[in-house]
N, C-alpha and C positions, 0 to 999 in steps of 0.2 A: 157598452160604450167602447169604441175602438181607441186604443192608446196611440199617441203620436209615435213616429218611428224612433225618435230620440229616447223616449221612455222604454220602448221595446228593447233597444240596444242595452240600456242600463240593466234591465231585468234579465237579459240573456246571460247564461253562465259562460264566463270567459274560459278559453282552453287552458288546461293546466300546463305550466311551464316545465320542460324536461329538467330533471335534477342533474346538476353538473358536479363532478367530483374533482378533487385536486390532488396531485402527487407532488411531493417536494423531496428532492435528493439533497441531503445535507452533507457536503464534503468540506474539508478544511479550507480550500482556496476557491471553491466555486459552488454555486447553487443551481440545480436543475429543477425545472417545474413543467408540469404538463396538466392539461384538463382532459377528462374522459367522461363518457356517459354510457349507460346501459340501455340498449334498445328493448323493445317489448319482448323480443325473443331471448333476452338476457345475454345478448352478444355485446362485448365491449367495443366501443368506438373511441379510439385515441384521437383527440383533437389537436389543438395548437400546443407548442412547446416553446420554452424560452430558457436561456441560461445567463447567469450573471456572475462575474468574478467577485470574490470577497477581497476587499481592499487591504485588510490586515487580519492576522490570525487572532481573532477575538469573536466571541459569540455576539457581541453588540454589532460588529460589522456583518456577521452572518445574518442577523435579523434585518439589517438594512438591505442586504442583497436579496433576501427572500421577498421583502416588500417591493423592491424594484422588479423582480421577476414576475410577481403576481400582477403588478400594475401593467407590465407589458402583455401578459396573457389577457387581462381584462380589455385592453385596447384591441387586441387581435380578435377576440371572440365577441366583443360588443356587450359584455355583461360582467358584473363584478360580484355576483351573489355566491361566491365560492365559500362553502362552510366546512364540509366534511373533507378531511385530508388523510392521505396515506403517506407515511414517511419512509424514504429509502435511506438506510444508514450503512456506512462503510464499517469494516471490521474493527477499525481503531476506536469506534464509539461503542463497541459491543464487548461483552464478556466472551470467553472461549466457547460457551454454549449458546452464543447468539442472543443474549439478553442485553438490554440497555444498561450501560454502566451507571452507577448511582449518581456520580457527579454530572453526568450528561443529562439526566432526567430533569433537573431543575432548569437547565438552559432550554430544553425543548418545551417545557411548560411556559417559560417566558415568551418564547417565539409564538406559540399557538395563542396565548392570551393576548399578546400585543396585536397580532394579526386577526384576532377574532375568528379563530379556526377551531373546529372540533376534531381532534385526532381519533380516527377509528381503527388504527392499527399501524404497524410498521413492518418492513421487510428488509432483511439483509440484502445488500445490493447483489452479492454473488448468487443468492438464490433466485433473485428476480431475473438475472441474466440467463441462467440455466433454463428457467421456465419460458423465457422469451424464445430461446433457440428451439426448445421442444415444440412450442406453438408454431414457429415458422417452418420447421423441418419435419414435424410429425412424428419424430422419434426422440427418446431421451438421449441427450448428447453426451459424448465423452470429450472433455476439454480441460485445459489447464488455464486457470485464471490468475493473472498477476495484478493485484490491487495495490497501486502505488500510493502510499500515504506520506504524510509530512516527516515521519520519523522512521518508518519501516515499510517494507513491501511484503504483502501477504501472498503466499503461494497456496492456491486452493485447487485440488485435483478432483475432477468428477469423472466417474466411470459409469456409462449407461445411465446418466441422470442421478447417480448416487455419489455423495461426497465420500472419498476414501482417504483423504489426507489434507492437512492444513498446517503449514509451517511458516513462521515469520523469518524474514531476512532483514538484517540491520542495514543502516545507511552505509554506502560505500560502493565498491565495484560489484555490480549486480550479477554479471555473467558467471564468474566462478562460484559465487554463493548459490546461484540458481542451479548450476550444474550439480553442486554438492547435495542440494535438496532433492533433485530428481533422482540421483543415485541412491538416496535413502529410501525411495519407494520400492523396496526390494520385492514386495509381493505383487507388483505390477509387471507382468511379463513384457508387454508392449505399451509404451506410453502413448497417450492421445496425440495425434499429429496436428493439433490445433492449439495455439497459444493466443489468448486474448488479454491485452493490457487495458487498464482503465484507471482513471484518477483525475484529479482536479487541475493539474499543471501540464498543459499540452507540450511545452518544450521538454520537460523531463521525460514524458512518454515517448516523444520522437527520438530523443537520445538513446533511451533504453532499447527501442525497436532497432535502431541502427546497430547497436552493439550486439543484440541477440542475432540479427541476420548475418553477422560476420562470423559467428561461431560454428564450427563443424559438428553440429548436434548428432547426426547419425553415428559418428565415430566415438562420441563421448558419453552418450546416454542410450537408453533402450527405445530409440525411435525406429520404426520400420522404414521410414523415409524422412526427408527433411520436413520439419513441421511448418505449417502455415502460421505466420505471426501477424496479427492485426491489432489496431487500436480501436476501442469502442468510443465514439464521440459522446460528449456530455449529454446531448439531447436523446441519444439512444438509451442512456441509463434511465432518464425520466420516463421514456416510453415503456421500458421493461418494468419499472416499478408500477406504472399504471396498469399494465397487463396483469401483473401479479395481484394488485389490489382488486381489480375487477373480477378476477377468477375467484378470489376468496369471498368477495361480496356475493357473487352468484352462489357459491357454496353455502353461505349462511342462509341465503334465500331458499336453497334447497332444503335445509333443515326445517325452515318455517313451513315449506310446502308439505313435508312429510307429516308435520303436526297437524296441518290443516286438513290433509287427506284423511287422517284418522277421524276428524270431525265432519267428514263428508264434503269438504271443500276441495276445489281443484286449482292448483297454481302451477303454471309452466315453469320449469327450471332445467338446468343441465348440470352434469357433474363437473366439478372444478378441482384443480390441484390445490393442495394446501401450501401456499406461498407466503401469505401475510400472517404475521403473528397477531391473532386477535387479542387485544389488550383492553383492560379497564382503564378509566382515567387515572386511577391510583398508580398503575404500572408506569405511566409516563410522567410521574412526579406530581400528580394532582391529589390532594388530600382534603377530605371534608373537614372544614373548620380549622385547617392547619395550613400555614403558608410555608412551603418547603424552603424558601429563602429566609425564613425567620424574621420577616418584617411585620411589625404590628399592623393589624387591620383596624383602621379607625372606623368610628361609627358611621361616618358619612359614606365610606366605601361599602359597608354592609347594607346601608339603605339603598345605595345605587344598585348593588347586585340583586337585592330583593325586588326592587322596582323593575329591573330589566327581566328578571324571571317571570314577574307578573305579566309584563308586556309580551314576552316571547310566548307565553301560554295563552295570551288573549286571542281569541278567534272570533271573527265576525260571523254572525249567523248566516247560513246559506239561504238564499232567497229561493223558495220553492215556487213552482208554478201554481198560482192560486186564481181563483175566479175573481176578477176585478169588479167591485161593485160599480153601479152606475155613477156614483159620485166619485170624483177624483181626489177627494180629501184623503182617503186611505193611502193612495200612492204618494201623495205629497208628503204625508207624515213619514212614510217609510224612507223616502229620499232625504228628507230633512234629518232623520235619525242617522242614516248612513253617512251623509256628508258631515254631520256634526261629529260623529265618532272619528272619521278620517281626519277631520280638521284638528280635533283635540290631540290625536296621536302625532300628527305631523308637526304640530306647533309646540306641544309640551314634552312629549315622551321620546319620539324617535330621533330628532336632530342630534348630531354629534359633531364635535370639533376638536382639533388638536392644536395646541399652541406651544411653541418653544420660546422660553425667555432666556436671553443671554446675560450672564452675570459679568460685571466689570470688576476684575480683581484689583485689590490695592496691594502694593509691594510693601513688605515689612522687612526691615534690615536691622542687624545687630552685629557687633564685633566684641569678641572676648578672648582672653588668653585661655587656652585649653591644654591639658596634659594628656598625651596618649601613652598608656602604660601597657606594655606587652604582657605583664603578669596579672593585670586586672581582668576580672570576669564579668563585672557589672558596671553600669554607669553610676558614678558618684557625683551627684549634683552639688554637694557641699564643697568638694575640692575641685570641681569642674574637670573630672577625670573620666576618660572613656577607655574601654578596652582596646588594645592593639592586637592585631592578629599577624603572626608570622606566616608568611606565605612563600611557597617555592613551587615553581612550575617550569616545565620545559615546553618551549614553543619553537615552531619551525616556519620558515617562509622562504620565498624566492623573489628575485628582483632582477631587472635588466637595466643597465646604465650604458651611456655612451663612453667609448674608450677614448683615451687622451694621448696614449703613447704614439711616437712617430719613428719611422724607420725608412732609410733609403733602400730602394730595390732597383734592380736593373742588371746591366752587363758591363764588364770592364772592357777597355780598349785592348785590341790584340794586333800583332804584326811581327815582322822579322827585322833583325838588325845584324849588321856585320861588326864584329869586335876586332879591333886592331891591336896587335901586340908590338910595342916599340922596342922591347928589350931583346937581347940576344939569347934569352933562355925561354923555353916554352912555358905556357901558363895553363892552369887547370881551374875552371870555375864550376862550382857546384850548382846543382838545381836550387833555385830560390835565391840565388845571388841577386842583390838589388842594383839596378841601374837607375840613375836619376837624370832628369832633364828639367832644369830649373827646380820648381817646387814639387814636381810630379815624380812618382816612384813607380818602377816596373820591376818585375822579377823574371828570372830565366825559367823557361818551362822545362828545361832538361839540363843535364850536365854537359859542358862543352870544353874541348881542348883547343888551344890556340898555339900554333907553331911559333917559333922564335923568329925575330927579324933576321934578315941576311944582308951582309954588307958587300958592296962592290966598290970599284975605284970611283970615288967621288959621289957615291949615293948609297942609300939604305932602303931595303924593301921590307915593310912591316909584315909580320905574320898575321893571318886573319882567319876568322871562322864565322859562319852565318848560323844564327839560332833564333828560336821564337821567344817572344816576351809577352807578358800580360801585365796590364796596369794594376796597381795595388788598389786603387779606389775606383768605384763605379762612376760612370758619367762620361759625357761627350768631351769634357775638358782634356781627356787623355788621347783623343783622336788627333795626334800630332802629324804635321805634314812631313813629306819626304825630306831627306838631307838634314834631319834634326840630329844634333850631336848629343850623345849620352855619356855620362861618366860612370865608372864602376865605383860603388861605395867603398870607402876606405882605401882607394887606390888612386894615385896621382894620374892626371891626364897625360903626364909625360911618360907614363908607363903603358897605360891602356886607355883607349876610347872606343865608343861604338857609334854607328851611324846607320839610319834606316834609309834604304833606297826608295821604298814605297811608303806612302802615308799609312799610319796606324788607323784602324777603324773598329766599329762595333760597340763603342762605348755609349751606354745610355743609362739614365737613372730617373727615378721619381720618388717623391715622399709619400708614404702611405701611413694610415693609422694602424697601430698594432696594440695588443694587450700588454700593459706594463704592470710592474709590481704595484705602482701607485693606484692603478685601476682596481686590482685585487683588494687593496686596503680600503679604497673608497666604497666599494660594494659592500664589504663586510661592515664597515662603519655605518653606512646609510641603512642597511637592512637591520642591523642591531637596534638602531634608533627607532625604526618603524615597529619592530617587534616589541620593544619595551613599551612604546606608546599604546600598542594594542593590548598588551597583556597586563599592564600594571594596575588598571582600574583605579582603585583608591590607594595604591602603594605610595608611600611618602618618598618623593624623589631622592631625598638625602639618605635614605636607607637602602636604596636599590643597589644590588650587586649582580653583575652578569658575567657569565663564562660561555665562550663559544665552544661548544662540544663537537661540532662537526661542520665542515664547509666543503662545498663542491662547486667547481666551475666548468662550464661547457667549453670554454676556449683556453688554449695553452698560452703561456707567456710568449711574447714576441710573435704570436700568430696574427696575421693580417685580419682585421675585423672592424666593423663599425660599432658593434654592441657587445657587451659582456653580460652573460646570463649566469647566475649562480644561485645557490641555496645554502642556507646555514641553519643550524639548530643551536639555540642558546638556552642556558639554564638561568632563570631570573629569580631572585629572592628579595624580600623586603618586608616591611611592616606596613599594614594598612589599617584603616578605621572605617566604620560605617557612617554614612551621612545621617542615617536615622538616629544614631547615638548622639551625634552633635546636635541634631534638631531637638532631641529630647532635653538636652542641657539648656537650650535656649527657650524652652516652653514658658518658664516663669519669667525670664528676662523680657520676652516680647509680648507677654500677655497685656501689659499696660499700654502697648502701642497699637493693639487691635481696636479699631473704631467701634463705637456702639452700633449694634445691628449687624455686625460682621462676625464671622467665625474663621479660625485659622484653617487653611486648606491642608489636607493630609498629604497631598502629593504636590509636585512642582517645586520642591525645596532644592536649594543649591547651597553647597558649602565649598568655600575656597580657603585653602591653608597657605599662609605666608609666614615669614620670619621663623622658619623651622630651625630648632636648635637641639642637637643630640646631647643628652646628659650622660654622665659617667655610669649611672645605674641602669642604663638601657632605655629609659623613658625619653619621650620626645615632647618638648614644649613648642607650641606654635600659636599663631594668631588665627583664629577661626572667624571668617566672615560669612555670616548666615544671611540668606535671602529667601523669604517665603512669601506666600500670598494669603490675603484675607478675603473671603468671599461674602457678599451680602446674603442675609437670611431673609427669605420671602415667606410671607403668610399666604400659602397657596389657597386655603379655603376662603380667605377674605378676598383674594384676587379673583377667584371664580365667581363669587357673589357680585363683585364689582363689575365683572365683564358680562354677566348673564344678560342676554337680550340686547347687547350693544351691537352696533353695525361694525362691519369689518374695517371701516375707515376710522371709527371712533376708538376701537380697541388699542391700536398702537399708541395713540396719544395718552390714553389712560395709563398704559403700562410704563411709558417713558417718564411719566411724572413720578414714578416710584424710585427712590434712591437705590443706586446700584444696578439699574437696568440699562444695558448698553445696546440692546437690539431685540427685535421681536420677529418671529416667523410664524404666521398663521396658516395652518393647513386648510384643505378644502372642507367646507361644511357639508356633511353627508346626511342623507335621509331627511332632507328638509326641503320644503317648497320655497323657503326664503334663503337662498344661497348666499346672500350678502349680509346675513344677520347671524350672530352667534346664538346657540341654544338658550332658551329661557331658563331651563333648569341648570343650576351651577354644576350638579353632579355629572352632566353630560359634556362638560368641558374638561378635556384631559390636558394637563399642563406638565411639561418637562422642562428641566433647567439644565443649561449647558454653560460652560465657561467661554467667554469671548477671549480667544487667544490672540 
């Protein structure tokens, strides 16, 4: 009997889907991701890549960035069945011998578990870069790598593909420290003329590159000529880790091929460099029957893990080509069995969903008199006393303010006058002698002699001399017209007078802003206040003492300027207390105020001190105002059972009916034919709790 075409298609073996591998580059402020495959000839093919910034320096935010990067990759390649992953790690997550630091292993375990990934190894980023250059250029490279991290910069020198030096540089001015490190490689006759920078903050890398390019390297270190300085982009790092991972995986396949060859089998492979550190799950923080984060494993979680292991190991029987009997009953039975198993898996076992429940916190407040004692070492609940800590620190800062001083600038009026001597004796006037015309004053530019007056019958001829004068004050008011009469100070006009034949000119003036002593004092005062606010933390204001130890100003006194820029260094001392100590005192006081079904939140506490009074014995009495938050406690197993099988529209209503729930966020239901319905098995519903801020 000939089967219908539809049946023939069902019985045909579907082509096997090519396995896709994932690479994740975990850096402090950014995540790089790439997918890659191995062709039949064991040649790696690097596919799409994506990068995501980490919003804050925490592993929780890195997990979120990883999730976003993988989602972008899934959208680009049209599939999301990434399982096996190779990790690229910077030096600051590794020990000096390139093993993963113990405290980092737990975070990596959390990331891979949450993202449902299977780690097959890791590679230090610097090794991946060198391997990538070797693959591209065909020869082992000589290169200097600068790995810029959050707290330090790692200098790694490779000579013909072999690492010969690795030195850390602290935060600060990179160029002189880098020069010092290069000079320390005394065994290197000629340094590699290629410097590569990489890291997770692009702005920092650009700034370092600019500084490095300005430095005269051939005259300061053992360079044959000026080195080429480049920045490796984030996506290039993901590609390098992918190449290294693919090379190691091919190498492992080569080992399998050798074993198979001994048994008479033939497997094609090619030689690969050792770039990825092959690790067991235990090396990355996974332990059999032990949780590295020391969280209890409840029975339901064990049941879920056991069930998923069973499901992952469950394989449908392959349909072999068989002779179909004349009756179609056998084919129908096979089809029914097939669809029955698929339906059971897709309805009961495979569906997964993630739900986030937002807690609505309740504010808990209390006020009490508290004593801060600098000599105490522990919190005394009976006497409401907390230890006080004497702190002293030196802080520096700089500031720019607008100047407020004013000053007249310009030119004085100038001209010549004729001085008349009315007496019969000669007169001598010194340079600087003052002449006045009304309220205006002028001075002689030089010493002058005036002859005596001469008499004749019925008349007298005054002695006279012409000389230059300059106005005492700036401004156009001294530009007097011709024939203005001047008096000589301290001399009667009956003895001497002066008169200008031509008008005086050249007098101008304007008011400008200049740096004044008051501006100096204001800058020091403002900057001191800013530094105290920045440095005091929990210092009690009434105990703070400050001393300005150094101050510098960019502008001089009376200098014309619009702004004054200066820097100061101050020594600040005082007594502080810890908010946690105050909160501990209030534990018993506020316990009665916590509603039933709520628990006091360990973070988010605020303490405000008022009515501070210094005592003769050095202690401080104050009124402490404590404000904390109580969070609702949810029975998550009961909630999972309640939501199991509910539609996505019903679930929020069910959750909002629970006291303390302020919002719900339901993720996409995966591995299910019913995308609008939550999994039927409660264990397949993952619930996380967040605080509604």
